[in-house]
N, CA, C and O atoms as a Tripos MOL2 file, in Angstrom:
@<TRIPOS>MOLECULE
protein
  316   315    79     0     0
PROTEIN
NO_CHARGES

@<TRIPOS>ATOM
      1 N          55.0430   80.7660  -12.1320 N.3       1 LEU1
      2 CA         53.7590   80.7360  -13.5550 C.3       1 LEU1
      3 C          54.0720   79.8900  -14.6980 C.2       1 LEU1
      4 O          54.5840   80.5110  -15.6300 O.2       1 LEU1
      5 N          53.8300   78.0870  -14.9620 N.am      2 GLY2
      6 CA         54.3070   78.1690  -16.2240 C.3       2 GLY2
      7 C          53.4100   78.8750  -17.6980 C.2       2 GLY2
      8 O          52.2280   79.2070  -17.7900 O.2       2 GLY2
      9 N          54.3160   78.9150  -18.5330 N.am      3 GLY3
     10 CA         53.7780   79.5710  -19.8350 C.3       3 GLY3
     11 C          52.5720   78.8810  -19.9220 C.2       3 GLY3
     12 O          51.8300   79.4690  -19.1360 O.2       3 GLY3
     13 N          51.8370   77.7790  -20.5400 N.am      4 GLY4
     14 CA         51.0050   76.7220  -20.8160 C.3       4 GLY4
     15 C          49.5580   77.3330  -19.4310 C.2       4 GLY4
     16 O          48.3860   77.0480  -19.6740 O.2       4 GLY4
     17 N          49.8430   77.9530  -18.4060 N.am      5 VAL5
     18 CA         49.0210   78.0270  -17.1730 C.3       5 VAL5
     19 C          48.4550   79.5100  -17.4580 C.2       5 VAL5
     20 O          47.3510   79.8670  -17.0460 O.2       5 VAL5
     21 N          49.4070   80.4240  -18.2800 N.am      6 TYR6
     22 CA         49.4370   81.4880  -18.1780 C.3       6 TYR6
     23 C          48.4230   81.3360  -19.5620 C.2       6 TYR6
     24 O          47.3990   82.0170  -19.6150 O.2       6 TYR6
     25 N          48.6920   80.6300  -20.3970 N.am      7 GLN7
     26 CA         47.9370   80.3100  -21.8040 C.3       7 GLN7
     27 C          46.3290   80.3560  -20.9030 C.2       7 GLN7
     28 O          45.3680   81.1160  -21.0170 O.2       7 GLN7
     29 N          46.4770   79.6780  -20.3870 N.am      8 VAL8
     30 CA         45.2620   79.0710  -20.1230 C.3       8 VAL8
     31 C          44.3140   80.0210  -19.7590 C.2       8 VAL8
     32 O          43.2360   80.1260  -20.3440 O.2       8 VAL8
     33 N          44.7600   80.9260  -18.5450 N.am      9 LEU9
     34 CA         43.7470   81.8100  -17.7860 C.3       9 LEU9
     35 C          43.8560   83.3290  -18.6120 C.2       9 LEU9
     36 O          43.5410   84.4220  -18.1410 O.2       9 LEU9
     37 N          44.4700   83.0100  -20.1680 N.am     10 LEU10
     38 CA         45.0780   84.2070  -20.4040 C.3      10 LEU10
     39 C          43.6220   83.8800  -21.9030 C.2      10 LEU10
     40 O          43.1280   84.7370  -22.6350 O.2      10 LEU10
     41 N          43.3280   82.3820  -21.8760 N.am     11 GLN11
     42 CA         42.2620   82.0630  -22.8960 C.3      11 GLN11
     43 C          40.7020   82.5590  -22.1200 C.2      11 GLN11
     44 O          39.8150   82.9470  -22.8800 O.2      11 GLN11
     45 N          40.4440   82.5270  -20.7110 N.am     12 THR12
     46 CA         39.5030   83.1590  -20.6300 C.3      12 THR12
     47 C          38.8970   84.5310  -20.7860 C.2      12 THR12
     48 O          37.8030   84.8830  -20.3450 O.2      12 THR12
     49 N          39.5760   85.1070  -21.3270 N.am     13 LYS13
     50 CA         39.5260   86.7190  -21.8490 C.3      13 LYS13
     51 C          37.8490   86.5240  -22.7730 C.2      13 LYS13
     52 O          36.7940   87.1570  -22.7980 O.2      13 LYS13
     53 N          38.4060   85.2450  -23.4560 N.am     14 LEU14
     54 CA         37.3900   84.9910  -24.5320 C.3      14 LEU14
     55 C          35.8340   84.6910  -23.8590 C.2      14 LEU14
     56 O          34.8560   85.3820  -24.1440 O.2      14 LEU14
     57 N          35.7970   83.4520  -22.8510 N.am     15 LEU15
     58 CA         34.4060   83.5820  -22.0300 C.3      15 LEU15
     59 C          34.3460   84.2460  -21.8240 C.2      15 LEU15
     60 O          33.4900   84.6310  -22.6210 O.2      15 LEU15
     61 N          34.7820   85.8190  -20.6890 N.am     16 ILE16
     62 CA         34.7150   86.3940  -19.3180 C.3      16 ILE16
     63 C          34.2640   87.7710  -20.7230 C.2      16 ILE16
     64 O          33.4210   88.5140  -20.2210 O.2      16 ILE16
     65 N          34.6070   88.2360  -22.2400 N.am     17 THR17
     66 CA         34.1450   89.0440  -23.0730 C.3      17 THR17
     67 C          32.9410   88.4420  -23.0280 C.2      17 THR17
     68 O          32.0050   88.9210  -22.3880 O.2      17 THR17
     69 N          32.8660   87.3730  -23.6820 N.am     18 ALA18
     70 CA         31.2260   87.0760  -23.9290 C.3      18 ALA18
     71 C          30.1430   87.3150  -23.5340 C.2      18 ALA18
     72 O          29.1190   87.7540  -24.0580 O.2      18 ALA18
     73 N          30.6420   86.7410  -21.7610 N.am     19 LEU19
     74 CA         30.0400   87.3700  -20.9530 C.3      19 LEU19
     75 C          29.0720   88.1880  -20.5460 C.2      19 LEU19
     76 O          27.8920   88.1300  -20.1980 O.2      19 LEU19
     77 N          30.4220   89.4260  -20.7810 N.am     20 MET20
     78 CA         30.1370   90.3260  -20.5550 C.3      20 MET20
     79 C          29.5220   91.2070  -21.5490 C.2      20 MET20
     80 O          28.8250   92.1510  -21.1760 O.2      20 MET20
     81 N          29.7700   90.9170  -23.0400 N.am     21 LEU21
     82 CA         28.4980   91.0930  -24.2200 C.3      21 LEU21
     83 C          26.9480   90.7120  -23.5120 C.2      21 LEU21
     84 O          26.0520   91.4790  -23.1570 O.2      21 LEU21
     85 N          27.0190   89.3170  -23.4660 N.am     22 TRP22
     86 CA         25.9160   89.3240  -23.2650 C.3      22 TRP22
     87 C          25.3280   90.1080  -21.6490 C.2      22 TRP22
     88 O          24.1290   90.3580  -21.5260 O.2      22 TRP22
     89 N          25.9810   90.3180  -20.9030 N.am     23 TRP23
     90 CA         24.9570   90.3010  -20.0140 C.3      23 TRP23
     91 C          24.9960   92.7540  -19.8670 C.2      23 TRP23
     92 O          24.0970   93.4530  -19.3980 O.2      23 TRP23
     93 N          26.4280   93.2640  -20.5050 N.am     24 LEU24
     94 CA         25.6490   94.6210  -20.6890 C.3      24 LEU24
     95 C          25.2530   95.1380  -22.1760 C.2      24 LEU24
     96 O          25.0280   96.3280  -22.3970 O.2      24 LEU24
     97 N          25.2000   94.3090  -22.9990 N.am     25 LYS25
     98 CA         25.0640   94.6900  -24.5260 C.3      25 LYS25
     99 C          23.4080   94.4180  -24.9000 C.2      25 LYS25
    100 O          22.5620   95.1310  -25.4380 O.2      25 LYS25
    101 N          23.3670   92.6240  -24.1830 N.am     26 GLY26
    102 CA         22.2190   91.8110  -24.5330 C.3      26 GLY26
    103 C          22.6960   90.7380  -25.6710 C.2      26 GLY26
    104 O          22.1940   89.7110  -26.1280 O.2      26 GLY26
    105 N          23.6880   91.3320  -25.8680 N.am     27 SER27
    106 CA         23.8940   90.2660  -27.4790 C.3      27 SER27
    107 C          23.9960   88.5150  -27.0570 C.2      27 SER27
    108 O          24.5230   88.2680  -25.9720 O.2      27 SER27
    109 N          23.5280   87.4050  -27.8550 N.am     28 LYS28
    110 CA         23.5120   86.1970  -27.7920 C.3      28 LYS28
    111 C          24.7520   85.8050  -28.0270 C.2      28 LYS28
    112 O          25.2490   86.3240  -29.0260 O.2      28 LYS28
    113 N          25.2950   85.2020  -27.5500 N.am     29 GLN29
    114 CA         25.6060   83.6580  -28.0180 C.3      29 GLN29
    115 C          25.5030   82.6440  -28.9060 C.2      29 GLN29
    116 O          24.8370   81.7870  -28.3250 O.2      29 GLN29
    117 N          25.8720   82.1410  -30.3090 N.am     30 SER30
    118 CA         24.8130   81.0660  -30.3590 C.3      30 SER30
    119 C          25.0750   79.8660  -29.6350 C.2      30 SER30
    120 O          26.2820   79.6910  -29.4690 O.2      30 SER30
    121 N          24.3740   79.0180  -29.1690 N.am     31 SER31
    122 CA         24.4310   77.5940  -28.7450 C.3      31 SER31
    123 C          25.7620   77.2370  -29.2900 C.2      31 SER31
    124 O          26.5780   76.8090  -28.4740 O.2      31 SER31
    125 N          26.0610   77.3210  -30.3210 N.am     32 LEU32
    126 CA         27.8020   76.8560  -31.1090 C.3      32 LEU32
    127 C          28.5060   77.2780  -31.2100 C.2      32 LEU32
    128 O          29.4470   76.7400  -31.7940 O.2      32 LEU32
    129 N          28.6320   78.9800  -30.5700 N.am     33 GLN33
    130 CA         29.7880   79.2680  -30.5280 C.3      33 GLN33
    131 C          29.5640   78.7020  -28.6780 C.2      33 GLN33
    132 O          30.3070   77.8580  -28.1770 O.2      33 GLN33
    133 N          28.9720   79.0490  -28.2850 N.am     34 TRP34
    134 CA         29.1640   78.8110  -26.2140 C.3      34 TRP34
    135 C          30.2840   77.0010  -26.7180 C.2      34 TRP34
    136 O          31.4890   77.0730  -26.4740 O.2      34 TRP34
    137 N          30.0100   76.2980  -27.0400 N.am     35 HIS35
    138 CA         30.7430   74.9750  -27.6370 C.3      35 HIS35
    139 C          32.0250   75.2430  -27.3560 C.2      35 HIS35
    140 O          32.5930   74.8970  -26.3200 O.2      35 HIS35
    141 N          32.5870   75.9540  -28.3950 N.am     36 VAL36
    142 CA         33.8580   75.9800  -29.6350 C.3      36 VAL36
    143 C          34.8100   76.9890  -28.0980 C.2      36 VAL36
    144 O          35.9710   76.9850  -27.6900 O.2      36 VAL36
    145 N          33.5270   77.7270  -27.6770 N.am     37 LEU37
    146 CA         34.3010   78.3910  -26.5990 C.3      37 LEU37
    147 C          34.8160   77.3700  -25.5480 C.2      37 LEU37
    148 O          35.9200   76.8320  -25.6250 O.2      37 LEU37
    149 N          33.9310   77.1590  -24.5780 N.am     38 PHE38
    150 CA         34.0760   76.0000  -23.7760 C.3      38 PHE38
    151 C          35.2820   75.0980  -24.3700 C.2      38 PHE38
    152 O          36.3940   74.9850  -23.8550 O.2      38 PHE38
    153 N          34.9160   74.5950  -25.3400 N.am     39 SER39
    154 CA         35.5300   73.3350  -25.1030 C.3      39 SER39
    155 C          37.1550   73.7520  -26.1450 C.2      39 SER39
    156 O          38.1090   72.9860  -26.2760 O.2      39 SER39
    157 N          37.0350   75.0800  -26.7130 N.am     40 MET40
    158 CA         39.1250   75.2030  -26.5640 C.3      40 MET40
    159 C          39.3850   75.7910  -25.7950 C.2      40 MET40
    160 O          40.3300   76.5240  -26.0890 O.2      40 MET40
    161 N          38.6840   76.0150  -23.8870 N.am     41 PHE41
    162 CA         38.9530   76.8160  -23.2200 C.3      41 PHE41
    163 C          39.2180   75.0390  -22.2880 C.2      41 PHE41
    164 O          40.1360   75.1230  -21.4730 O.2      41 PHE41
    165 N          38.6860   73.8960  -22.3370 N.am     42 LEU42
    166 CA         38.8230   72.6520  -22.0880 C.3      42 LEU42
    167 C          40.2230   71.7130  -22.9150 C.2      42 LEU42
    168 O          41.0460   70.9920  -22.3510 O.2      42 LEU42
    169 N          40.1320   71.9860  -24.1740 N.am     43 ALA43
    170 CA         41.4570   71.3690  -24.7030 C.3      43 ALA43
    171 C          42.3040   72.0820  -23.9080 C.2      43 ALA43
    172 O          42.9060   71.3450  -23.1270 O.2      43 ALA43
    173 N          42.6010   73.3360  -23.8030 N.am     44 MET44
    174 CA         44.0600   73.4610  -23.2630 C.3      44 MET44
    175 C          44.5320   72.9920  -21.6530 C.2      44 MET44
    176 O          45.4830   72.4540  -21.0860 O.2      44 MET44
    177 N          42.8690   73.7230  -21.2620 N.am     45 SER45
    178 CA         43.6490   72.8950  -19.4840 C.3      45 SER45
    179 C          43.7840   71.8400  -19.4040 C.2      45 SER45
    180 O          44.0460   71.3800  -18.2930 O.2      45 SER45
    181 N          43.6660   70.9530  -20.5610 N.am     46 CYS46
    182 CA         43.4480   69.7310  -20.4550 C.3      46 CYS46
    183 C          45.1470   69.4130  -20.7830 C.2      46 CYS46
    184 O          45.7740   68.9950  -19.8100 O.2      46 CYS46
    185 N          45.8180   69.5620  -21.9110 N.am     47 PHE47
    186 CA         46.9600   70.1090  -22.3370 C.3      47 PHE47
    187 C          48.2370   70.7970  -21.6950 C.2      47 PHE47
    188 O          49.3960   70.8820  -22.1010 O.2      47 PHE47
    189 N          47.5370   71.3120  -20.4090 N.am     48 VAL48
    190 CA         48.1320   72.3680  -19.6350 C.3      48 VAL48
    191 C          48.6580   71.1650  -18.5690 C.2      48 VAL48
    192 O          49.7270   71.0790  -17.9650 O.2      48 VAL48
    193 N          47.1470   70.0150  -18.5810 N.am     49 LEU49
    194 CA         47.4820   68.9680  -16.8600 C.3      49 LEU49
    195 C          47.9560   68.3100  -17.3150 C.2      49 LEU49
    196 O          48.7640   67.7620  -16.5650 O.2      49 LEU49
    197 N          47.9600   67.8770  -18.4540 N.am     50 VAL50
    198 CA         49.1620   66.4890  -18.9990 C.3      50 VAL50
    199 C          50.3920   66.9060  -19.1970 C.2      50 VAL50
    200 O          51.3290   66.1420  -18.9710 O.2      50 VAL50
    201 N          50.6170   68.2940  -19.6910 N.am     51 ASP51
    202 CA         52.2970   68.9190  -19.4510 C.3      51 ASP51
    203 C          52.8450   69.0240  -18.5040 C.2      51 ASP51
    204 O          54.0580   68.8430  -18.3980 O.2      51 ASP51
    205 N          51.8050   69.4550  -17.2510 N.am     52 GLN52
    206 CA         52.8410   69.5350  -15.7280 C.3      52 GLN52
    207 C          52.2550   68.4290  -15.2490 C.2      52 GLN52
    208 O          52.0050   68.4930  -14.0450 O.2      52 GLN52
    209 N          51.9720   67.4980  -15.7600 N.am     53 GLY53
    210 CA         52.1200   65.4820  -15.1130 C.3      53 GLY53
    211 C          53.0730   65.1350  -15.9260 C.2      53 GLY53
    212 O          53.4280   63.9890  -15.6490 O.2      53 GLY53
    213 N          53.6780   65.5870  -16.8250 N.am     54 SER54
    214 CA         55.3190   64.9900  -17.2100 C.3      54 SER54
    215 C          56.1630   65.6180  -16.8350 C.2      54 SER54
    216 O          56.9660   65.9330  -17.7140 O.2      54 SER54
    217 N          56.3950   66.0180  -15.7320 N.am     55 ASP55
    218 CA         57.2450   67.0330  -15.2350 C.3      55 ASP55
    219 C          58.4000   65.9490  -13.9690 C.2      55 ASP55
    220 O          59.3450   66.0430  -13.1860 O.2      55 ASP55
    221 N          57.7390   65.3050  -14.3670 N.am     56 GLY56
    222 CA         57.9800   64.1680  -13.4610 C.3      56 GLY56
    223 C          57.7510   64.5490  -11.5520 C.2      56 GLY56
    224 O          58.6090   63.9110  -10.9410 O.2      56 GLY56
    225 N          57.1040   65.1480  -10.8530 N.am     57 GLY57
    226 CA         57.0140   66.1140   -9.7580 C.3      57 GLY57
    227 C          58.2470   66.7250   -9.2790 C.2      57 GLY57
    228 O          58.9570   66.2620   -8.3860 O.2      57 GLY57
    229 N          58.5030   68.0580  -10.0940 N.am     58 SER58
    230 CA         59.3180   68.9700   -9.6850 C.3      58 SER58
    231 C          58.4140   70.0870   -8.9960 C.2      58 SER58
    232 O          58.4530   71.3030   -9.1810 O.2      58 SER58
    233 N          57.7850   69.5200   -8.3480 N.am     59 GLY59
    234 CA         57.0600   71.1610   -7.6070 C.3      59 GLY59
    235 C          56.2180   71.5160   -8.5640 C.2      59 GLY59
    236 O          55.2640   72.2210   -8.2360 O.2      59 GLY59
    237 N          56.3590   71.1500   -9.8350 N.am     60 ALA60
    238 CA         55.4870   72.4520  -10.6400 C.3      60 ALA60
    239 C          54.1050   72.3380  -10.7350 C.2      60 ALA60
    240 O          53.3620   73.0340  -11.4270 O.2      60 ALA60
    241 N          53.6580   70.9710   -9.6430 N.am     61 GLY61
    242 CA         51.8020   70.7630   -9.6560 C.3      61 GLY61
    243 C          51.1650   71.8700   -9.4160 C.2      61 GLY61
    244 O          50.1360   72.2690   -9.9620 O.2      61 GLY61
    245 N          52.2720   72.7640   -7.9420 N.am     62 SER62
    246 CA         51.4750   73.9470   -7.1680 C.3      62 SER62
    247 C          50.7380   75.5680   -8.0500 C.2      62 SER62
    248 O          51.4460   76.2480   -8.7920 O.2      62 SER62
    249 N          50.4320   75.6400   -7.9890 N.am     63 LEU63
    250 CA         49.8920   77.4130   -8.7800 C.3      63 LEU63
    251 C          50.4870   78.4270   -7.8380 C.2      63 LEU63
    252 O          50.1400   78.3710   -6.6580 O.2      63 LEU63
    253 N          51.2980   79.2990   -8.2060 N.am     64 PRO64
    254 CA         51.0420   81.0950   -7.5660 C.3      64 PRO64
    255 C          49.9160   81.0940   -7.4680 C.2      64 PRO64
    256 O          49.2440   80.7630   -8.4450 O.2      64 PRO64
    257 N          49.3020   81.4620   -6.2610 N.am     65 LEU65
    258 CA         47.9900   82.4810   -6.0460 C.3      65 LEU65
    259 C          48.5370   83.4380   -6.8190 C.2      65 LEU65
    260 O          48.1080   83.6250   -7.9580 O.2      65 LEU65
    261 N          49.9360   84.4380   -6.1080 N.am     66 MET66
    262 CA         49.7220   86.1600   -6.5140 C.3      66 MET66
    263 C          49.8620   85.6610   -8.3380 C.2      66 MET66
    264 O          48.9720   86.0250   -9.1070 O.2      66 MET66
    265 N          50.6730   85.0890   -8.6900 N.am     67 GLY67
    266 CA         50.6670   85.0910   -9.9970 C.3      67 GLY67
    267 C          49.5180   84.6700  -11.1140 C.2      67 GLY67
    268 O          49.4720   85.1410  -12.2510 O.2      67 GLY67
    269 N          48.5330   83.6220  -10.5310 N.am     68 VAL68
    270 CA         47.5140   83.6910  -10.8430 C.3      68 VAL68
    271 C          46.3390   84.5620  -10.8240 C.2      68 VAL68
    272 O          45.7180   84.5310  -11.8870 O.2      68 VAL68
    273 N          45.7360   85.5160   -9.7080 N.am     69 MET69
    274 CA         45.6760   86.7820   -9.6990 C.3      69 MET69
    275 C          46.1230   87.8840  -10.2480 C.2      69 MET69
    276 O          45.4210   88.8580  -10.5170 O.2      69 MET69
    277 N          47.7390   87.7470  -10.5070 N.am     70 CYS70
    278 CA         47.7080   89.3770  -11.6090 C.3      70 CYS70
    279 C          47.3670   88.3060  -12.7980 C.2      70 CYS70
    280 O          46.9720   89.1760  -13.5740 O.2      70 CYS70
    281 N          47.2430   87.3490  -13.3940 N.am     71 VAL71
    282 CA         46.7580   87.1350  -14.6630 C.3      71 VAL71
    283 C          45.6080   87.6210  -14.9110 C.2      71 VAL71
    284 O          45.3840   88.4090  -15.8310 O.2      71 VAL71
    285 N          44.3800   86.9930  -13.7330 N.am     72 MET72
    286 CA         43.3530   87.5650  -13.6380 C.3      72 MET72
    287 C          42.9890   88.8140  -13.9030 C.2      72 MET72
    288 O          42.0970   89.0800  -14.7090 O.2      72 MET72
    289 N          43.9010   90.0170  -12.9960 N.am     73 LEU73
    290 CA         43.8010   91.2970  -13.1650 C.3      73 LEU73
    291 C          44.2010   91.6400  -14.6940 C.2      73 LEU73
    292 O          43.6410   92.4980  -15.3760 O.2      73 LEU73
    293 N          44.9940   91.0280  -15.0010 N.am     74 LYS74
    294 CA         45.1160   91.7260  -16.5950 C.3      74 LYS74
    295 C          43.9450   90.8240  -17.0820 C.2      74 LYS74
    296 O          43.0330   91.5140  -17.5380 O.2      74 LYS74
    297 N          43.7320   89.6680  -17.1160 N.am     75 VAL75
    298 CA         42.0810   89.7220  -18.4710 C.3      75 VAL75
    299 C          41.2930   90.9430  -17.9780 C.2      75 VAL75
    300 O          41.1320   91.8260  -18.8200 O.2      75 VAL75
    301 N          40.6580   91.1890  -16.4860 N.am     76 ALA76
    302 CA         39.5950   91.9290  -16.0790 C.3      76 ALA76
    303 C          39.8750   93.5230  -16.6690 C.2      76 ALA76
    304 O          38.8910   94.2550  -16.7810 O.2      76 ALA76
    305 N          41.0640   93.9810  -16.9950 N.am     77 VAL77
    306 CA         41.7460   95.0420  -17.0950 C.3      77 VAL77
    307 C          41.0690   95.2460  -18.6410 C.2      77 VAL77
    308 O          40.2170   96.0300  -19.0590 O.2      77 VAL77
    309 N          41.9540   94.0290  -19.3700 N.am     78 SER78
    310 CA         41.8730   93.8410  -21.1010 C.3      78 SER78
    311 C          40.3360   94.1310  -21.7710 C.2      78 SER78
    312 O          40.0390   94.9210  -22.6680 O.2      78 SER78
    313 N          39.5830   93.3180  -21.1000 N.am     79 CYS79
    314 CA         38.2930   93.6740  -21.2000 C.3      79 CYS79
    315 C          37.5200   94.5880  -21.5270 C.2      79 CYS79
    316 O          36.3030   94.4310  -21.4330 O.2      79 CYS79
@<TRIPOS>BOND
     1     1     2 1
     2     2     3 1
     3     3     4 2
     4     3     5 am
     5     5     6 1
     6     6     7 1
     7     7     8 2
     8     7     9 am
     9     9    10 1
    10    10    11 1
    11    11    12 2
    12    11    13 am
    13    13    14 1
    14    14    15 1
    15    15    16 2
    16    15    17 am
    17    17    18 1
    18    18    19 1
    19    19    20 2
    20    19    21 am
    21    21    22 1
    22    22    23 1
    23    23    24 2
    24    23    25 am
    25    25    26 1
    26    26    27 1
    27    27    28 2
    28    27    29 am
    29    29    30 1
    30    30    31 1
    31    31    32 2
    32    31    33 am
    33    33    34 1
    34    34    35 1
    35    35    36 2
    36    35    37 am
    37    37    38 1
    38    38    39 1
    39    39    40 2
    40    39    41 am
    41    41    42 1
    42    42    43 1
    43    43    44 2
    44    43    45 am
    45    45    46 1
    46    46    47 1
    47    47    48 2
    48    47    49 am
    49    49    50 1
    50    50    51 1
    51    51    52 2
    52    51    53 am
    53    53    54 1
    54    54    55 1
    55    55    56 2
    56    55    57 am
    57    57    58 1
    58    58    59 1
    59    59    60 2
    60    59    61 am
    61    61    62 1
    62    62    63 1
    63    63    64 2
    64    63    65 am
    65    65    66 1
    66    66    67 1
    67    67    68 2
    68    67    69 am
    69    69    70 1
    70    70    71 1
    71    71    72 2
    72    71    73 am
    73    73    74 1
    74    74    75 1
    75    75    76 2
    76    75    77 am
    77    77    78 1
    78    78    79 1
    79    79    80 2
    80    79    81 am
    81    81    82 1
    82    82    83 1
    83    83    84 2
    84    83    85 am
    85    85    86 1
    86    86    87 1
    87    87    88 2
    88    87    89 am
    89    89    90 1
    90    90    91 1
    91    91    92 2
    92    91    93 am
    93    93    94 1
    94    94    95 1
    95    95    96 2
    96    95    97 am
    97    97    98 1
    98    98    99 1
    99    99   100 2
   100    99   101 am
   101   101   102 1
   102   102   103 1
   103   103   104 2
   104   103   105 am
   105   105   106 1
   106   106   107 1
   107   107   108 2
   108   107   109 am
   109   109   110 1
   110   110   111 1
   111   111   112 2
   112   111   113 am
   113   113   114 1
   114   114   115 1
   115   115   116 2
   116   115   117 am
   117   117   118 1
   118   118   119 1
   119   119   120 2
   120   119   121 am
   121   121   122 1
   122   122   123 1
   123   123   124 2
   124   123   125 am
   125   125   126 1
   126   126   127 1
   127   127   128 2
   128   127   129 am
   129   129   130 1
   130   130   131 1
   131   131   132 2
   132   131   133 am
   133   133   134 1
   134   134   135 1
   135   135   136 2
   136   135   137 am
   137   137   138 1
   138   138   139 1
   139   139   140 2
   140   139   141 am
   141   141   142 1
   142   142   143 1
   143   143   144 2
   144   143   145 am
   145   145   146 1
   146   146   147 1
   147   147   148 2
   148   147   149 am
   149   149   150 1
   150   150   151 1
   151   151   152 2
   152   151   153 am
   153   153   154 1
   154   154   155 1
   155   155   156 2
   156   155   157 am
   157   157   158 1
   158   158   159 1
   159   159   160 2
   160   159   161 am
   161   161   162 1
   162   162   163 1
   163   163   164 2
   164   163   165 am
   165   165   166 1
   166   166   167 1
   167   167   168 2
   168   167   169 am
   169   169   170 1
   170   170   171 1
   171   171   172 2
   172   171   173 am
   173   173   174 1
   174   174   175 1
   175   175   176 2
   176   175   177 am
   177   177   178 1
   178   178   179 1
   179   179   180 2
   180   179   181 am
   181   181   182 1
   182   182   183 1
   183   183   184 2
   184   183   185 am
   185   185   186 1
   186   186   187 1
   187   187   188 2
   188   187   189 am
   189   189   190 1
   190   190   191 1
   191   191   192 2
   192   191   193 am
   193   193   194 1
   194   194   195 1
   195   195   196 2
   196   195   197 am
   197   197   198 1
   198   198   199 1
   199   199   200 2
   200   199   201 am
   201   201   202 1
   202   202   203 1
   203   203   204 2
   204   203   205 am
   205   205   206 1
   206   206   207 1
   207   207   208 2
   208   207   209 am
   209   209   210 1
   210   210   211 1
   211   211   212 2
   212   211   213 am
   213   213   214 1
   214   214   215 1
   215   215   216 2
   216   215   217 am
   217   217   218 1
   218   218   219 1
   219   219   220 2
   220   219   221 am
   221   221   222 1
   222   222   223 1
   223   223   224 2
   224   223   225 am
   225   225   226 1
   226   226   227 1
   227   227   228 2
   228   227   229 am
   229   229   230 1
   230   230   231 1
   231   231   232 2
   232   231   233 am
   233   233   234 1
   234   234   235 1
   235   235   236 2
   236   235   237 am
   237   237   238 1
   238   238   239 1
   239   239   240 2
   240   239   241 am
   241   241   242 1
   242   242   243 1
   243   243   244 2
   244   243   245 am
   245   245   246 1
   246   246   247 1
   247   247   248 2
   248   247   249 am
   249   249   250 1
   250   250   251 1
   251   251   252 2
   252   251   253 am
   253   253   254 1
   254   254   255 1
   255   255   256 2
   256   255   257 am
   257   257   258 1
   258   258   259 1
   259   259   260 2
   260   259   261 am
   261   261   262 1
   262   262   263 1
   263   263   264 2
   264   263   265 am
   265   265   266 1
   266   266   267 1
   267   267   268 2
   268   267   269 am
   269   269   270 1
   270   270   271 1
   271   271   272 2
   272   271   273 am
   273   273   274 1
   274   274   275 1
   275   275   276 2
   276   275   277 am
   277   277   278 1
   278   278   279 1
   279   279   280 2
   280   279   281 am
   281   281   282 1
   282   282   283 1
   283   283   284 2
   284   283   285 am
   285   285   286 1
   286   286   287 1
   287   287   288 2
   288   287   289 am
   289   289   290 1
   290   290   291 1
   291   291   292 2
   292   291   293 am
   293   293   294 1
   294   294   295 1
   295   295   296 2
   296   295   297 am
   297   297   298 1
   298   298   299 1
   299   299   300 2
   300   299   301 am
   301   301   302 1
   302   302   303 1
   303   303   304 2
   304   303   305 am
   305   305   306 1
   306   306   307 1
   307   307   308 2
   308   307   309 am
   309   309   310 1
   310   310   311 1
   311   311   312 2
   312   311   313 am
   313   313   314 1
   314   314   315 1
   315   315   316 2
@<TRIPOS>SUBSTRUCTURE
     1 LEU1         2 RESIDUE 1 A LEU
     2 GLY2         6 RESIDUE 1 A GLY
     3 GLY3        10 RESIDUE 1 A GLY
     4 GLY4        14 RESIDUE 1 A GLY
     5 VAL5        18 RESIDUE 1 A VAL
     6 TYR6        22 RESIDUE 1 A TYR
     7 GLN7        26 RESIDUE 1 A GLN
     8 VAL8        30 RESIDUE 1 A VAL
     9 LEU9        34 RESIDUE 1 A LEU
    10 LEU10       38 RESIDUE 1 A LEU
    11 GLN11       42 RESIDUE 1 A GLN
    12 THR12       46 RESIDUE 1 A THR
    13 LYS13       50 RESIDUE 1 A LYS
    14 LEU14       54 RESIDUE 1 A LEU
    15 LEU15       58 RESIDUE 1 A LEU
    16 ILE16       62 RESIDUE 1 A ILE
    17 THR17       66 RESIDUE 1 A THR
    18 ALA18       70 RESIDUE 1 A ALA
    19 LEU19       74 RESIDUE 1 A LEU
    20 MET20       78 RESIDUE 1 A MET
    21 LEU21       82 RESIDUE 1 A LEU
    22 TRP22       86 RESIDUE 1 A TRP
    23 TRP23       90 RESIDUE 1 A TRP
    24 LEU24       94 RESIDUE 1 A LEU
    25 LYS25       98 RESIDUE 1 A LYS
    26 GLY26      102 RESIDUE 1 A GLY
    27 SER27      106 RESIDUE 1 A SER
    28 LYS28      110 RESIDUE 1 A LYS
    29 GLN29      114 RESIDUE 1 A GLN
    30 SER30      118 RESIDUE 1 A SER
    31 SER31      122 RESIDUE 1 A SER
    32 LEU32      126 RESIDUE 1 A LEU
    33 GLN33      130 RESIDUE 1 A GLN
    34 TRP34      134 RESIDUE 1 A TRP
    35 HIS35      138 RESIDUE 1 A HIS
    36 VAL36      142 RESIDUE 1 A VAL
    37 LEU37      146 RESIDUE 1 A LEU
    38 PHE38      150 RESIDUE 1 A PHE
    39 SER39      154 RESIDUE 1 A SER
    40 MET40      158 RESIDUE 1 A MET
    41 PHE41      162 RESIDUE 1 A PHE
    42 LEU42      166 RESIDUE 1 A LEU
    43 ALA43      170 RESIDUE 1 A ALA
    44 MET44      174 RESIDUE 1 A MET
    45 SER45      178 RESIDUE 1 A SER
    46 CYS46      182 RESIDUE 1 A CYS
    47 PHE47      186 RESIDUE 1 A PHE
    48 VAL48      190 RESIDUE 1 A VAL
    49 LEU49      194 RESIDUE 1 A LEU
    50 VAL50      198 RESIDUE 1 A VAL
    51 ASP51      202 RESIDUE 1 A ASP
    52 GLN52      206 RESIDUE 1 A GLN
    53 GLY53      210 RESIDUE 1 A GLY
    54 SER54      214 RESIDUE 1 A SER
    55 ASP55      218 RESIDUE 1 A ASP
    56 GLY56      222 RESIDUE 1 A GLY
    57 GLY57      226 RESIDUE 1 A GLY
    58 SER58      230 RESIDUE 1 A SER
    59 GLY59      234 RESIDUE 1 A GLY
    60 ALA60      238 RESIDUE 1 A ALA
    61 GLY61      242 RESIDUE 1 A GLY
    62 SER62      246 RESIDUE 1 A SER
    63 LEU63      250 RESIDUE 1 A LEU
    64 PRO64      254 RESIDUE 1 A PRO
    65 LEU65      258 RESIDUE 1 A LEU
    66 MET66      262 RESIDUE 1 A MET
    67 GLY67      266 RESIDUE 1 A GLY
    68 VAL68      270 RESIDUE 1 A VAL
    69 MET69      274 RESIDUE 1 A MET
    70 CYS70      278 RESIDUE 1 A CYS
    71 VAL71      282 RESIDUE 1 A VAL
    72 MET72      286 RESIDUE 1 A MET
    73 LEU73      290 RESIDUE 1 A LEU
    74 LYS74      294 RESIDUE 1 A LYS
    75 VAL75      298 RESIDUE 1 A VAL
    76 ALA76      302 RESIDUE 1 A ALA
    77 VAL77      306 RESIDUE 1 A VAL
    78 SER78      310 RESIDUE 1 A SER
    79 CYS79      314 RESIDUE 1 A CYS
């Protein structure tokens, strides 16, 4: 699991925390705050996609499922 992919998966913590705050506590984010969260997530995702594309086809295009699941578990536990 590459460093960029790991960082993007860790960025989902912000989105998950905002969703949990809305669901559990009922406090809502403003429209601007949601746009900033999604824009940041999309920008990080685009960076990783471009970075993986410049590797030259070294097989780094596939994500190890177990690695992704471990990072998502870490995110869920830390929220």
